[in-house]
C-alpha positions in Angstrom: 25.9 32.6 -27.1 25.7 29.4 -29.0 27.8 28.7 -32.0 26.1 27.3 -35.1 28.0 25.3 -37.6 27.2 22.9 -40.5 28.6 19.4 -40.5 28.8 17.2 -43.5 29.2 13.5 -42.7 31.2 11.5 -45.1 29.2 8.7 -46.8 31.4 5.9 -45.5 30.6 6.9 -41.9 27.4 4.9 -41.6 27.8 4.7 -37.8 26.8 8.4 -37.4 23.0 8.4 -37.5 21.9 11.2 -35.2 23.0 14.1 -33.0 24.2 11.9 -30.2 26.5 9.9 -32.5 28.0 13.2 -33.9 28.5 14.6 -30.4 30.3 11.5 -29.3 32.6 11.7 -32.4 33.4 15.4 -31.7 34.1 14.6 -28.1 36.4 11.7 -29.1 38.4 13.9 -31.6 38.6 16.9 -29.1 39.6 14.5 -26.3 37.3 13.6 -23.4 39.7 15.1 -20.9 39.4 18.5 -22.6 35.7 18.8 -22.1 34.6 20.9 -19.1 32.1 18.9 -17.0 28.8 20.5 -16.3 25.9 19.2 -14.2 22.8 18.3 -16.1 20.0 20.9 -16.1 16.8 19.3 -14.8 13.7 20.7 -13.3 12.4 19.0 -10.2 8.7 18.5 -10.1 7.2 18.0 -6.7 5.2 14.7 -6.4 1.5 15.1 -6.5 -0.3 14.5 -3.3 -2.0 11.1 -3.3 -5.5 11.4 -2.0 -5.6 7.9 -0.4 -2.4 8.5 1.5 -3.6 11.8 2.7 -6.9 10.3 3.8 -5.1 7.5 5.7 -2.9 10.0 7.5 -5.8 12.2 8.5 -7.8 9.2 9.8 -4.8 7.9 11.6 -4.1 11.2 13.3 -7.8 11.6 14.2 -8.0 8.2 15.8 -4.7 8.7 17.7 -6.1 11.9 19.1 -9.0 9.9 20.4 -6.5 7.7 22.2 -7.1 4.7 19.9 -4.0 2.7 19.3 -3.0 1.5 15.9 -2.2 -2.1 15.3 -0.6 -3.8 12.3 -1.6 -7.4 11.4 -0.5 -9.8 8.7 -2.4 -9.8 5.4 -2.3 -13.5 5.4 -4.9 -15.8 7.0 -5.8 -19.4 7.1 -8.8 -21.7 7.4 -9.3 -20.8 11.1 -10.0 -17.2 10.2 -12.5 -18.2 7.6 -14.2 -20.5 10.2 -14.3 -17.5 12.6 -15.9 -15.3 9.9 -18.5 -18.0 9.3 -19.2 -18.8 12.9 -19.6 -15.2 14.0 -22.0 -14.3 11.2 -19.6 -11.9 9.6 -19.6 -13.9 6.3 -23.3 -13.5 5.9 -23.1 -9.7 6.6 -20.3 -9.3 4.1 -22.1 -11.3 1.4 -25.2 -9.0 1.9 -22.9 -6.0 1.4 -21.6 -7.5 -1.8 -18.2 -8.2 -0.3 -18.3 -11.9 0.1 -15.1 -13.4 1.5 -14.2 -15.5 -1.5 -10.6 -16.4 -0.7 -7.7 -15.3 -2.7 -5.3 -18.3 -2.3 -1.6 -17.7 -2.6 0.5 -19.9 -5.0 3.4 -20.2 -2.6 2.2 -19.4 1.0 4.7 -18.8 3.8 2.9 -21.4 5.9 -0.1 -23.7 5.5 -2.0 -21.7 8.1 -1.4 -18.5 6.1 -2.4 -19.5 2.6 -5.0 -16.8 1.8 -5.0 -13.1 1.6 -7.4 -11.6 4.3 -11.0 -10.9 3.2 -11.6 -8.8 6.3 -9.7 -7.0 9.1 -12.1 -8.3 11.8 -10.5 -11.7 12.7 -7.1 -10.2 13.5 -8.7 -7.3 15.4 -10.7 -9.7 17.5 -7.6 -11.8 18.1 -5.7 -8.6 19.2 -8.5 -7.9 21.7 -8.5 -11.4 23.1 -4.7 -11.6 23.4 -4.5 -8.3 25.2 -7.6 -8.7 27.4 -5.5 -10.2 30.2 -3.3 -7.1 30.3 -5.8 -4.3 29.9 -9.3 -3.5 31.2 -10.1 -1.4 28.2 -8.9 -1.6 24.6 -9.3 0.9 21.8 -7.5 -0.2 18.7 -7.7 0.4 14.9 -6.1 -0.9 11.8 -6.0 0.6 8.3 -5.2 -2.1 5.8 -6.0 -3.8 2.6 -8.5 -6.6 2.2 -8.7 -9.0 -0.7 -11.6 -10.7 -2.4 -11.8 -12.9 -5.4 -14.3 -11.6 -7.9 -15.3 -12.6 -11.5 -12.6 -10.3 -13.0 -10.0 -11.7 -10.6 -8.6 -10.6 -7.2 -9.7 -7.2 -5.9 -8.0 -5.3 -3.1 -9.7 -2.5 -1.1 -8.5 -0.3 1.7 -10.5 -0.7 4.9 -10.6 0.7 8.4 -11.3 -1.5 11.3 -11.9 -0.3 14.9 -12.3 -2.4 18.0 -13.4 -1.0 21.3 -13.6 -3.5 24.2 -13.6 -3.5 28.0 -14.4 -5.6 31.0 -16.8 -3.3 32.8 -18.7 -0.7 30.8 -20.6 -1.1 27.5 -20.7 2.5 26.3 -18.5 1.7 23.3 -21.2 2.4 20.7 -21.6 5.9 22.2 -17.8 6.4 22.1 -17.6 5.2 18.5 -20.5 7.4 17.6 -18.7 10.3 19.3 -15.6 9.7 17.3 
C-alpha cells in the first residue's frame, strides 16, 4: 500500500531537480537513523552460455578421454620460432591457407626472444615433444590457444587447436588421429 502525496518545491531550492534529490532531502529531514534499511530488490539473470567456451570444454574433455594430455604454452615467440616455421615449410602452408604468419610485434616485450605474438601453435608443440622425448616413448599432447596474425585491418586473433602425437617405435599416429 503506497502513499501518494504532492510536493511543491519552493522556487529558491534550485538544488532539487529530480526524485533522487527530493528523496535525499526527505531522508535528511526525517533523519537517516530513522529509516529502516531494506536490501535492494534485484533480479539475477543467469549468464548466457558462450558457444566458444562450451566448444573448448567439449573438445578438451573429448581429447582427455582419448588420453591426450593438455599443454599450455606462452603466446609469445621470437625470431627462432619464425625460423622454425620457415625451415619446416609450415610458413608456405599457412600462406596457402590464407593465414600467413605476418608477425604481430609487441611494443614492450618481456624479453627480446619473446617480442612477437605467436602466429601458430606448432613451434611450441614441437618443442614440447622434443623436450619430453627423453622421458617418454610416446607422447600425445594438445593445446587450445589463440594465434595472432597481422592483416590489413590490423592484428587478428583466432582460436586454434593443435595436436601432436609422437613416438619412438610405431608410426600409426595418423590412424589414431583419424580415429579421434
